[in-house]
N, C-alpha and C positions, 0 to 999 in steps of 0.2 A: 643974439641972433636973430636976423632981420625979419621981418613979418613974410617976405617973398621966400627967404630959405625955410621958415617955419611950415608954410604953405606947401611948398615942394616936397619937403621931408614927409609930412603929414599926407599927402598924396600918394607917396611910394607907397606907405603905409597900407594906405587903401587900396590900391592895386597889388600889392602883394597878397593883401588879405583875400582880396576876390579870387586872386590866383590859385591860394592854397584851396578856396571854399569849392573852386570848379574842380581843382584836380582831386578833391576827396569826394564830390558829388559822381564825377567820371569812375573813380576806382570803386566806388559801393555801388554804381551802376551795371559795372563790369562783373562784379562779385554777385550782384543779383541774377544777371545774366547766366552766370557759370552755375548758379545755383538751380536757376529753372531748367536748364538742360541737362545737368546731372538727373533732377527729379522725373524729368520727360525720359531719359534713359535708363533710369531705374525702373520706372511704369512700363517701360516698352517690352522691358526685358522680362518681367513677371508676364506681362499678358501671353508673349511668346511662348513660354515654358509650361504657361497652364493651356494653352492652344494646342502645344505639341504633345502633352501627355492626352489631350481629347483625341487626338489624331492618330495614337499609338494604340489606344484602346479600341478604336474604331477598325485600324489594320488589323488588330487581333481578332475582333469580331468576323471580319471579312474572312482572314486565314480560316478561322474555324469553319464558316459556311462553305469554303472553297473544298475544305477535307471531307465535309459531308457530302457534298456534289459529288465527288471523287468515288466515294464509296458506292453511291447511289447508281453512279455511272458504271462502276466495274461489277456490280450485281447485275445491272442490265445487259452488259456485254457478256456475262457468263450464261445470261439467259438464251441467248441467241443461238440457235442451234438449226438443223434442217427441218425438225419436225415444226419448230416454232415458223421458220420460215415458208413452210409448206401450207400452214394454217392461215397464214398471212397472203397465200396465194402465190408464190415466189417458187421457182422449180430452177432445178440443176440446168446448166447450160448445156446444150448438146456437142457444141464444138468450141472447144476452147482456141481462142486467138490470142497473140500478143505482138506486139512491136519489140522487134530485136534492137539490139543497140549498134547498129551498123555505123560506118562513117559516116552515111548519108544522113541518116537520123540526127547523129551527134551534132554535125555542123549544122543541120536545119533548127535543132533546140538550142545550140549556141546563140543563136540568132535571135531567137525570141527573148521576150523581156519576162521577168520571173513571174508577172501576173498572167502572162499569155501560156503558162505550160500546164 
């Protein structure tokens, strides 16, 4: 084997070794990135599950508060009567008037936006 052939063969071996090293480093880098992304995804999932349970507890508390307020409202609504109104200075209407649902009022109401009713 001549010196030139030996150098060429040896250079090719070095280039192949460098290529294999680069490929191995690239593969390790991709595996590292995948591990980091997996850890982030698992961490985010755990964080959101914990946050969701906190929101569920808060929703239950708010629902209980709404129930309490509804009971208070119904009790106060039951307490309203003619005597209570008279004690507050209210009196019965002498003349009762109302708007009938005629074609003119229906057409007028259908033109109005819901917030104008």
